[in-house]
C-alpha positions in Angstrom: 0.0 0.0 0.0 1.2 3.5 -0.7 0.9 6.2 1.9 -2.1 7.9 0.2 -4.1 4.6 0.5 -3.1 4.2 4.1 -4.1 7.8 4.9 -7.6 7.1 3.3 -8.0 4.1 5.6 -6.9 6.1 8.6 -9.3 8.9 7.9 -12.2 6.4 7.3 -11.6 4.6 10.6 -11.2 7.8 12.6 -14.4 9.4 11.2 -16.3 6.1 11.8 -15.0 6.2 15.4 -16.2 9.8 16.0 -19.6 9.2 14.3 -20.3 5.7 15.8 -20.5 4.3 12.3 -20.0 0.6 11.5 -18.1 -0.5 8.4 -18.4 -3.9 6.7 -14.7 -3.6 5.8 -12.2 -1.2 4.3 -12.4 -1.1 0.6 -9.9 -3.2 -1.4 -7.7 -0.2 -2.3 -7.0 0.7 1.3 -7.4 -2.6 3.2 -4.3 -3.7 5.0 -2.9 -7.1 4.1 -0.3 -7.5 6.9 0.2 -6.4 10.4 2.9 -4.0 9.3 0.3 -2.2 7.0 -2.3 -2.3 9.8 0.0 -0.6 12.3 1.2 1.9 9.6 -2.5 2.9 9.2 -2.8 3.2 13.0 0.3 5.5 13.1 -1.2 7.7 10.4 -4.5 7.9 12.2 -2.6 9.1 15.3 -0.7 11.7 13.2 -3.8 13.0 11.5 -6.6 13.0 14.2 -5.3 15.9 16.3 -5.4 13.9 19.5 -2.6 13.4 22.0 -1.5 9.8 22.6 -2.0 9.3 26.4 -0.7 5.7 26.3 -1.4 2.2 25.0 -3.7 -0.8 25.3 -3.1 -4.4 24.6 -6.0 -6.4 23.0 -6.4 -10.1 23.2 -4.1 -11.0 26.2 -6.5 -13.6 27.4 -8.1 -16.6 25.7 -11.5 -15.1 26.2 -10.3 -11.8 24.7 -8.8 -13.6 21.7 -12.0 -15.5 21.1 -14.1 -12.3 21.4 -12.3 -10.6 18.5 -11.2 -13.7 16.5 -7.4 -13.5 16.8 -4.7 -15.8 18.3 -2.2 -13.1 19.4 -2.1 -9.8 21.2 -2.4 -6.5 19.4 -1.4 -3.0 20.4 -3.4 0.2 20.2 -3.3 3.8 21.3 -5.2 5.4 24.1 -6.1 9.0 23.3 -6.3 11.7 25.9 -9.9 12.8 25.1 -11.3 9.3 25.6 -10.5 9.0 29.3 -13.4 8.8 31.7 -13.6 9.3 35.5 -14.4 6.4 37.8 -18.2 6.1 38.2 -18.8 7.5 34.7 -22.0 6.9 32.8 -21.9 6.2 29.1 -24.6 5.9 26.4 -24.6 2.2 25.5 -26.6 2.9 22.4 -23.7 3.7 20.1 -21.5 1.0 21.5 -21.0 -2.0 19.2 -19.0 -4.4 21.3 -20.8 -3.5 24.6 -18.3 -5.0 27.1 -16.5 -3.9 30.2 -12.9 -5.1 30.8 -11.1 -5.1 34.1 -7.4 -4.3 33.8 -4.2 -3.1 35.5 -2.6 0.1 34.2 1.1 1.0 34.5 2.3 4.6 34.1 5.9 5.0 32.9 8.3 7.2 34.8 10.9 7.3 32.0 11.3 6.7 28.3 12.0 3.2 27.0 13.2 3.9 23.4 14.1 1.4 20.6 17.4 -0.4 21.0 19.3 -3.4 19.6 18.1 -6.0 22.1 14.7 -6.6 23.7 13.9 -5.2 27.1 13.5 -7.9 29.8 10.7 -7.7 32.4 13.0 -6.3 35.1 14.1 -3.4 32.9 10.5 -2.7 32.0 9.3 -2.7 35.6 12.2 -0.4 36.6 10.8 2.1 34.0 7.2 1.9 35.4 6.5 4.5 38.1 2.9 3.7 39.1 0.2 1.0 39.1 -3.5 1.9 38.8 -6.7 -0.1 38.5 -8.4 0.4 35.2 -11.5 -0.3 33.1 -11.6 -0.4 29.4 -14.7 -0.1 27.2 -13.3 -1.3 23.9 -15.2 -0.8 20.7 -14.9 -1.8 17.0 -15.6 0.2 13.9 -16.3 -3.0 11.9 -19.7 -4.7 11.9 -18.4 -8.2 12.1 -15.4 -7.4 14.2 -14.6 -11.1 15.0 -14.1 -11.8 11.3 -12.1 -8.8 10.1 -8.6 -10.2 10.9 -5.5 -8.9 12.7 -4.3 -6.4 10.1 -7.6 -4.5 10.1 -7.9 -4.7 13.9 -4.5 -3.1 14.2 -5.5 -0.4 11.8 -8.6 0.2 13.9 -6.4 0.9 16.9 -6.9 -2.6 18.3 -10.5 -1.6 19.0 -9.5 1.1 21.5 -12.2 3.5 22.6 -13.0 4.8 26.1 -11.1 3.9 29.3 -11.2 4.7 33.0 -8.0 5.2 35.0 -8.8 4.2 38.6 -7.0 4.6 41.9 -3.2 4.4 42.2 -2.0 1.4 44.2 0.4 1.8 47.1 3.3 -0.6 47.5 2.4 -2.3 44.2 5.8 -3.8 43.5 5.2 -6.2 46.4 1.9 -7.6 44.9 1.5 -11.0 43.3 -0.3 -9.6 40.3 -0.9 -13.0 38.5 -2.7 -14.3 41.7 -4.7 -11.1 42.3 -8.4 -11.9 42.2 -10.7 -9.7 40.1 -14.5 -9.9 40.3 -17.3 -8.2 38.4 -20.9 -7.6 39.3 -23.6 -6.5 36.9 -26.7 -4.9 38.4 -25.8 -6.4 41.8 -25.3 -10.0 40.5 -22.0 -11.8 39.9 -20.9 -11.3 36.3 -17.4 -12.9 36.3 -14.2 -13.7 38.1 -10.6 -13.9 37.1 -7.1 -12.9 38.0 -4.1 -11.0 36.8 -2.8 -14.2 35.2 -5.4 -13.8 32.4 -3.2 -11.0 31.0 -0.6 -13.1 29.2 0.0 -15.0 32.4 1.1 -11.9 34.3 0.4 -8.1 33.7 4.1 -7.5 33.9 4.8 -9.9 31.0 2.0 -8.1 29.1 3.7 -4.8 29.8 7.0 -6.0 28.6 5.4 -7.4 25.4 3.9 -3.9 24.7 7.2 -2.1 25.3 9.1 -4.4 23.0 6.4 -4.3 20.3 6.5 -0.5 20.3 10.3 -0.5 20.4 10.3 -2.8 17.4 7.8 -0.9 15.3 8.2 2.7 16.3 9.7 5.0 19.0 9.0 2.9 22.1 7.1 4.3 25.1 7.4 7.7 26.7 7.5 8.9 30.3 4.0 9.7 31.5 2.3 7.3 29.1 -0.1 4.7 30.6 -0.4 1.1 29.4 -3.5 -1.0 30.2 -2.4 -4.6 30.0 -5.5 -6.6 29.1 -8.6 -7.9 30.8 -8.3 -10.0 33.9 -11.6 -11.7 33.4 -14.0 -12.5 30.6 -15.3 -9.3 29.1 -18.6 -8.4 30.9 -21.4 -7.9 28.4 -23.7 -5.0 29.1 -26.9 -3.4 27.9 -28.5 0.0 28.4 -29.5 0.6 32.0 -26.8 -1.7 33.4 -24.3 -0.8 36.1 -21.1 -2.7 36.6 -18.7 -2.8 39.6 -15.2 -4.2 39.2 -13.6 -5.3 42.5 -9.9 -5.9 43.0 -10.1 -7.4 46.6 -7.6 -5.8 48.9 -6.9 -3.0 46.3 -10.2 -1.3 45.6 -13.1 -1.2 43.2 -14.3 0.8 40.2 -17.7 1.5 38.8 -19.3 2.3 35.4 -22.9 2.7 34.3 -24.8 2.8 31.0 -27.8 4.7 29.7 
């Protein structure tokens, strides 16, 4: 694909995102055929949309997440500054296509981790992380049949990034056993799922290292101040208008989100 075709795809996907529009697929002349092309479209979207990149998300870090979007590997996407919500937020579920809530851990970087000749190991990545937060993601897709569209188009569509909630900062987080950390969800006061940090690639810290190395390989790495949400810790909680969801991280805190 030439850059003009990739720019058309980037603009189509961004406008669909803003308008809540669903696409069957990108047209043949601007449809990515490889992950490299998909990520190049995502890069152009970020350059052309006028939004600040606040951080990164990792899609499909659990088996349930992979089944949900029809892939067999993680994918990286950008979090944009204007799409962050406060804890306890209410969203209109009507325009949402995927209609799920995901419970995640979020790391904020204290320093840059730029590209280099060798991959970063987990210890180096964790040394670069300054804070740990609880988080909720409300992913969404711009494709009607999102589980059939394939990894290149998912990467182009920002790995189905949309809204996210950055929750409380966790004290003494380096001492925590994150893979063993229990995570529960209730929907309208009834149990809606249970999982643990191990659902995010076996350990949220491993997921974070994957993201850092993916970005270092493909672009300019990660920057100080950026946030990375590391993938859902439980099966995505399906929602409908009128629902309210509580995500509990026992011993660490809880978060809430509701839908009109």
